[in-house]
C-alpha positions, 0 to 999 in steps of 0.5 A: 514488438516495441521495447516498451510493449516487450517489457510490459509482456515480461511483467505479465509473467507471474512468478510464484513463491511458497509462503511459510505456513508456519510463519506467524506475526505478533504474540502467540495468542488465539486470533479471537483473543487478539480481536478482543484485545485490539477492540478494547485498546482501540476504543479505550485508547483512541490516540493512535500515536500513544498506542504506537509509542507503547508498541501496541499498534503499527499501521503496517508491519513493513512500514516504519519511520525510516521507510523502505528505500529499496521497494520504491527504488525498484518501482521507479526503476520499473517505471523507467523500464516500462515507459522509457522515462523516469517519473516526475510525479509520484503518489504514495497511498498510505505512507503510514507511520513516516514520510520517508518515501517522499525523501527517497523519491525527491532524491531520485529526481521526482519533482512533485510528490503526493502522500495520501492517508486516512489520518495524520499518522506520520511521525513529526520527529525531525530527527528521524528525517535528519537521519534519512537525509544524512544517509542520502547526502553520501550519494546526493549532497546537493539534494541534502542541502536543499531539504529544509529540516526545520519542521515537517511542513517545511521539509515537505514544501522544500521537496515539492511534497504534499501530505493529505490525510482525508483518505480516498476523498482527498484523491479528488485534490490531485489533478487529472492525468498528472501523476506518473507513478502510484505506489502502495505497500500493504495498503490496498487491503485496508481500504474499506470494502465499499470504497476500493472500486472508487479508489481504483477509479480515482487512481485511473483518473489521476494517472497520466496515459501510460502511467504505472501504479504498483501495489503490494497487497497482503491478503493475510489476516492482521491477527497472526498471518493466517486467514482468520479474518475470513471467519466472521460474517460481513455484518460483524466484520464490516461493523464500524467498531471492527473496521476502526480497530486497527486490524481491518482488511476488506477481505477482497481476494486476489481475483476480485482485486484484479477485476476491480482494477480492470473494471476501472480501465487498467491494464493489469499484471501480477508479476509475483505472488506467494501461496501457502502450500496448504490452507492456513485456516480450515475451510470449514471455519470460513464464513459463507461468502468465502466458501465458493473460492477454490483452494488455489485462490484462498492459498494466495497470501500476497501479490504484486499488482501492476496497473497501467493506464493504457497509453492511448487513453485520453487524460480527461 
């Protein structure tokens, strides 16, 4: 067994942790009141940046203006471990409120960076990025000197990064077989339900043979950290008014997401997942499409999905 295949085998071993069933997110009000309030705010105040400034919406509870350097650092290290070489090209899906990971990736030696989202949500306040560059300058002064902080476009151009805001359709702009590493953090669950298969197919096309994609997937509702999003029937949940209100998730379950990735051609591994000790939302309250899932499946709160484009596949 080669060193690379040995590392891949290790990635297929799943570590399970117990999620605190009492943990909750946001204000302690009923889920249905949160849906009503978010619908009113989203459609009565369509400017996302205004809602964010007022503290009413955030694209991901793990994201932020300053980014999260450790997850990206770990993903770059995993790519090196699994492939034997550092990534030169990186794609982040759904960077959300900030483009900090573009800076972290460039500082780590990535030379071509793509950031793709469904809208222009990332802050253009340069003080945010100046602070990050100042932090990076302590260990990498040469990198800090080459970053142009005069504007967001100038900053991105100076580090070889492009920010696309047309959603999954913009993946078509990325050349086939050109990306070494793809990352996403609490994003896969937000891709519209009928678009996720195509998103996996596009990321398979984009990845170089042997390339790695790592997705951290959050299966909890975005109403309080339970499974209340599974209460409503598809006709209501997938309605455009609901899907555009800031709390939408596609409601694909763990096994379905893994199957979609495999159908696209990926080798897959789930090195970590968390489960509630018991169902956080009563089974009797779930809509019919979710009644057939067993408790083991429904208790999965979040998981890491590693996708590898098989090394022997042709890049076309």
